[in-house]
N, C-alpha and C positions, 0 to 999 in steps of 0.2 A: 343413599346418594343417587342422583339421577345422571344419566349419560349427558356428556357435553355435546353441544352442537358443533358442527365442523368448523365454524368460524371461531369458536372459543378454544379449540383444541391446542395444546402446546405443540410447538414444532420441534420434534427431535426424531432421531433415527428409529427409535423403538416404536413411537406412535405411528410413524410412516409405515413401518413394517406391519403393524397390527391393522392399520387402516387398509393396506393393500390386501391382506389376508381376508379381512371381512368383506371387502368389495368383490374379491374373487370367489368367495364362498368356501375358502379353505377350512378344513376341519369343521365343516357345517356352518361356517360363519360365526362360530362360538368364540368367545374370549374368556379364557380361564387362566389366571396366574396363580402363583403360590409364593408364600414367604416361608423359607425352610431353615430356621436357625437351629443350631445344635444346642440342646439344653445343658450346656456345660458352663454357664456363666450368665451374667446380667446383660441385657441389651444396652447399647450406648448410642451416641449421636449418629455414628455411621450406620447402625441398624435402622435408625429413624428414617434416614434417607431411603434405604432399601424398602422400608415399609410404605413410605409415601409413593415410591415408584410402583411397587407391586400392587398395592391396594388402589392407588390412584388410577393406574392404567385400567384395571378391571372396572372400576366405577365409571370412568370416562367413556368406556365402550359398552356400558350396560352389561358387564360380565360379572364374574365372581372371582374371589380370591380365597384360596385355602391356606390355612396355617398348618404347616407340617413340621413337626418336631423331628429332626434328623438324629434320632437316638440310636446310633450304631456303635458308640464307644461307652460301654457300661461303666468303666472305671471312673469316668469324669462327669457322669450325668446323674441327675436326681430329680425328684418330683418338685422340690422347692424351686429349681430353676424353671421348670415347666410352668408352674403357677405364676412366677414373676413375669415370664415372657407374655403369657396370656393377659395378665393385668396391665402390663406396660402398653401392649397394643391397644387394649380398650381405652386406657387413659389418653393415648394419642388421638383417639377418636375413630377407630376402625373396628369393624366387627367381621371376623372371618366367616365365610359361608359354612365352613366346617373346620374342626380341629382334628387333625390326623397325626399319626406317628409312623415313621419309617418301620418301627417294630411291628406295625399292623401287617406288614407285607413280608415278614421274614419267611413265611411258608412259601409264598409265591416266588420270592427271589431265589430260594433254595431250589425249587422245581426248575426255574429257568436256568440256573447254574448247571443242573444235571443235563438239561437240553443241550447246552453248549459243549459239555463233556462228550455227550453222545455224538455230536457232530464233529468232534475232533478239534474244537475251538477253545478248549480249556484243559488244564492238566494240573495234577498235584505235584508240588515242588518240595523236596525235602531239604533244600538248602536253608541255611540260616539267613537272617536279615542282612548281615554284612556281606555275605557271598552274593546274595541277590542284587544288592545295591552295586557291588563291584562289577557284576556281570552285565549290568545295563550299559556300561561304558559312559560316554559323555558326549557333549555337543561336538560334532566333528570326529568323534571316536566311536567306532561300531561296538555294538554289544556282543555278548557271547552267549550262545544257547546254553540253557541249563542242561546238565547231564540227564535230567529227568523229563525233558521236553518230549521225548519220543515214546513215553509210556503208552501202553495200549489203552484203548477206551475202557476195557473191562477192568484193568488195574486201577485206572483213575477213578472210575465209579466206585469201586470197592473201597479205595482209600478215602474218598470224599465222604462216603456214607459212614465210615468208621470215624472220621473227623466229627461228623454230625453226632455220632453216638457217644462222643467224649472219650475215645480210647487213647488219644495221644496227648502228650504234654504241650503246654504253650510254647510257641516258637519252633516246634519240631517240623511243622508242615504248613503250607499255604496252598490255596487254589489260585492259579494264574490264568489269565486269558492268553491264548496262543495267537499272536498277531504278527509282529515283525520286530526282531531284535536289532535290526539295522535301520529302523525308521528314523527319519530326521526329528520327529516329534517324540521326545523322551517318554511321554505318557502312553505311547502306543507300543513300547517295548515290553510286551508281556506283563501288563499291570496286574497287581494282586487284586483278587476279587473277595477272598475270604481269608481270615486269620483265626487261629485258635485262641480263645479267651475263656478261661474258667473263672468267670466273674459274674456276680449277681447283677441282673438288670432291673432297673426300677419299675418296669412294667411286666416283663416276661419272666422275672425271677431267675431260676436256674435251668430253664427249659433249653436254652441254646448255649452250647459250648463253643460255637463258631459264630462270627459276626461279619457281616458284609462291610466292605470298605465304602467310603463316600462315593467314589466313582462308579462302583457297581450299583449301589442303592439309588443314587440320585435320579438318573434318567429313567430307570425302570419305575421308580415311585411316581415320577411325573406322568408316565404313561398309564399306570394303574389308576391314578386319580383323574385322568382326562385333561391334564394341563395342556394348553395350546401354546402358550408363550412362557418359556422358562427364563426368567430374567435374573442374571447373576452379575457380580462385580468382575472387573477386568482380569483379576488374577486367575479366573477360570476360563479365560479365552483359549489357552493352550489345551484345556481339558475337553473342549467342544468336539474335536474329531473322535475322541474316545466315547463321549456321550452319544454321538451319532452312530458309531460303529456297533455298540451294543444293541441299540434299537433296531438297526438294520439287520443284524444277525438273527434277532428274535422275530423279525417280520412284523413289527408293531404297525398296525394301520393308523393312519392319521397321526404319525409320531409328532411329539412336541418339538419345537425349535428353540434352541438356546440363544439368548442375546446377552451381551455383556456391556455394562456401563461403568463409568469411573466411580470409585468409592469416595466417600466424603472424609476428608481429613481437615482438622482445625489447627490453627497455630496455638502454641502454648499448652498443648495437651497431647496425649497419646491415646490410641484406641485399641492397641493390642491387648487382648485379654490377659496374656502372660505378663505384660508390663503392669497393667492395672492390678492384677492379682498380687504382684510384688509390693506395690504401694500399700495394699490392704494388709498383706501378711507381715510386712515389716513395720506396720503400725505408723506409717508416714501419714496416712489419712485415716479418718474416723469411720471406716467401713465403706461398703460399696455405695451407700447412699450419702456419703460425704458430699456436701453441696458444691465442692470444687471438682468433683469427678464428672466425666462426660457420660456417665451412665444415665439412662432414662430416669431411674429413681433418684439419682443425684440432682439432675436438672429439675425434677419435680419438687424435691425438697428445697431447692434454691428459690423456687417460686416462678420458674419459667412456665408460661402458659403453653399448653399443648398446641393451640392454634398458631402461636408464634413460631414454634418449631416446625410445624407443617408448612407454614408460609415460607420460612427460610429454606427448607429443603426443596420446595418447588422453585424458588427463585434461583437456587444454585444450578438447577437444570439437570438434564440427563444427557451427558456427553460421553465421548470415548477417550478423553484426555484427563489423566490424573492431575490433580492440583490440590494445593492446600488453601483452604479458605481462611480469611482473617476472622478471628473470634469476634472482633468488633462488629462484623457483619451480622452474626447471630445476635449479638447484644442489641444491635439497632432494631431488629425485628421484635425483640422482646420489649424494648422501650416503646416502639410504635404501637404495639398491641396494648400495653398497659396504659399508655397515655389515653387511648380511646376507651378503655374499659374500667380502669381502677379509680376508685374514689380517693380524693386527696385528703390528707391530714397533715398538720404541721407537727414537726418533731425537732427536738434539739438534742444532738448526740453528745456534745461536750458543753454542758450548760454553764452560762455565765449570767449572774443576776443583773438585770437592768431595772433600776428604780427611777420612776418618774416623780420628780420632786414637787411639781405643781399639780399633781393629780388631785382631784377634789375628794373630800371625805364627807361622811354623813354627820348627823348631829352628835353621834357618839364617838366621832373621830376615826371611824373605820373607813378604809378606802371604798369608794363606790365601785360597782361592777357594771360595766356596759357589755352589751352583746352585739356582735356583728354577724350579719348574715353573709356567709361565704358559700360559693358554689362547691358542691361535692365533686363535680367534674366539669371543668370549663369546656370540655369537648363534647359533653353530652348533657343537655339541659334536662333530660328525663331523669337524671340522677338526683335532681332537686338541690336543696340547700341545707345548711346546718347553721345553728347559732353557736358562735364561739365566744366565750367570756373573755373580757379584757379588764385589767385593773392596773393599779399603780406599781405592782411588782410582777415582773416578767422574767422569763428565761430567754436568752438569745444564744446563738452559737458562739463559742469562744473565739472562733476564727473571724467572726463578724465585727470584732473590735480590735483596733490597733492604737496604742497610746502614741506611738511614733509611726505613722503610716508610711509605707514605702511609696514610690512613685506609682501613679495610676491606681491607687487603692481608693475605692469609692464607697466602701462600707463605713461603719461608724468609727469616728475618732473625735477627739476633743474639738468642739466648735463646728463639727460637720453635721448636716441635717440629712436624714434618710427617711424612707417610708417603711413603716411596719405594715406588712401585707394586709390590705383591707381595713386598716384601722386609722392611724394618725401619722403625721410627720413628727419626728423627735430629733432633738439636738443634744449631743453629749456635752456635759459640762464638767464632769469630774470622774477620775478613776480612783477607786479605793483599793489599797493594797494591803496584804498581810505582812507579817514580820520578815518574810523571805523576799518581799518585793513583787510577789505575784498579784496581778489584778484579780480581785475577788468580787468586785461590784463596779458597775458603771452607773453613774447618775446622769439624768437627762431631764430636759423639759419637753413638753409636747405642745403642739399647736391645736387647740380645740376647734379651730375653724377648718382643719384639714380632715375632719371625720370622713371615713370611707377611703382615705388615701389620696385625696385630691385637695389642693389648696385653692380657695376662691380667687386669689390674686394671680393664679396661673404659674407660679414659680415651679421650677422643675428640680427634681433630685435625681441623682444618678444611680441610686441603689434602692432595691426593695428587699427587705429582710423578713424571714419568717420568725415566729415567736410563739411562746406558750405562756399562758397566765400561770404564775407560780402557785397561787392557792388552788388552782383547778387542774394542775398537771397530774398526769399519770406516769408512774415509773415504767420504763420499758427496757428491754435488752434487744438491741438492734443488730441484725446480721449484716455484715459487710464482707464481701468476698473478693479476694484477689484471684488471679489466674492460677491454674494448677501448677504450671512450670514457669520459671523466670525466663527460660530460653524460648524463642519463637518456634524453633524446630528442635525439640528435645532430642539430643543425641547426635543429630545429623552434622552439626558443626563442632562437635566435641571430639578432641583427639581420642582415638580408640584405646590407646594405652592407659588412659585415665578412667576408663569406664569400670563399672563393677566387675571384678574378676569372676564372680559367681555365674552371672548370666548376661553380662554385657548390657545391662539396663542402666542408663545414665542418670538415675535419680540422685546419686550422691555427687554429681558434678554440676548439673544445671541448677540444682536447688529447687525446693518446693516451698511455696508460701506457707507460713505457719498460721495456726489458729490463734485467735484472741477474742476478746469481747469488748463491746462498747456499751456502757450504760448511759441512759439519757432520759428524757421526758417527752411526752407527747400530749396533745390536746385531749381532754377527757370528754370526748363525744360518744365514746363507747367504753364500757367497763372492761377491765382486765388488761393485762399487759400482753404485748406481742413479743413472744420469746422465740429464740432460735439460736443456732450455732453461728458464730461469727468468725471471720478470718481476716482481720486487719491487724497489721503489726507495723510499727515504726522502726523495727530493728533491721539490720542488714539481712538480706534474704538468705545468704549462705549460713550466717550465724544462726538464724532462726531455724533453718533446716537441720543443722547439726544438733541444736538444742532439742528440737522435736524428736529427732532420732534417739537421743539418749534418754529422754524422759518417757518416751512412749506417748500414747494419747492422754494428755493431762486433762484436768478440769480446765475449762476455758479460761478462768481467771489466772491460772498459772503462767500463761504466756504473756499476759499484759497487753495493753493496746493504747496506753496513754489516755484512756477515757476517764471521766469523772462521774461520780455518783450524784445524781440530782438530789437535792435536799427537799 
């Protein structure tokens, strides 16, 4: 990507700050950002916005962006998550300047920790987690100094080195920064820098029995890598003074600066890794790539183009005010992109036979076959055209015919004329029913003078319907997706007492749309069926949710969808 000109630059507080730094020559006029996910899960739409912000800012200012995996929690991280993160970023259209890991800096971070101990700015605390938490006090309530806060430098160094050697049990000791137990910012009340973890790390193995906390590793990793602008979401705003304090005490030259922006939240979904994991673990959804999930792999499986996601994230903008975006907005970007890029094909999801009774036949009595030239993409002439066969037996959508039409129904009904897209005008004459009274066939006549979909006498019709030639149809399984949650803001407007007792995740209250499948037919211009998972159901949402919970992830046909198999 090439740098933007000043006139093309987005207007937001982060870009203003970067532009000012570049103009002033701060940090050598360089721009280097980083995207630092923890490899403990799969990226989701919220991460997509962060990726667009981090990589976009670097590209727009002709800088670089580093992917750093913040792998400081060995119990929850593994190489599969690392690989999925790298793949998702590439799929979104970005290439990191480098791929690095916080674990690359474990040695340097340890040395810096000893430096702070030697300067009397860090100490080993023997209190357990509960006592440490209680000692911090609360907002408007002062903290209490640890009884181990006054240990000598020599004793702290000895204990910390023994922690490093693996002598102590998990939870028995931590290393804390010595700042101010009465500070109004809770993060500055002697935060923990290291904790003991006898856990296997996916990269370093069993080399380290102690691991740095996020707050200790984050700013220092930025400094090691040469980050100039450390862009985070708003929940880290209160952490910024601690970020700056560590860098200042270590005397880092040209220290990076942290900026915070509003994270992306969507209606009808959640982005909490814990909540998404519950959906997967309880088998409410069909894995992390379920097409209703807000994960990048889920959106990819659903068919969302990466370019549409990028455009949506840019349009949302970079602000300092948290808000929830309507999922319809994301969907509109997807439609806009697909309208411009996707080739068109006609499909019938719930087929109903349409027989043209006055259609001509050949000498042997077989219906003639006409072929119509239709645009592959009306918005892009370069996509060319295709020939679509048409004969006297067609499939139309079941919803496109009503024997007794309601008011303002303009599609096919007895005596009404409609246009078949790109083909002819047809008029319904008769509805054929089975023993149960279900319409199984519609008979109609066509106007041969209306070839191409226009009548020479200029008469107008109010409806244009798609169709598929029955003898030339290809069977298909079509994926139709509902939103993940039936509630606009899952859990927020739900009485807390009714939430899941286990972890307060409201999936059993708001309901999750169930899976189903729809069989149909599509025009045979390409061989093979388009198959995928579907999630359309005509049942009550809460009923379907409960059914799905009891059944586990069934075969798609178990849920039903009211679809009909094309013959």
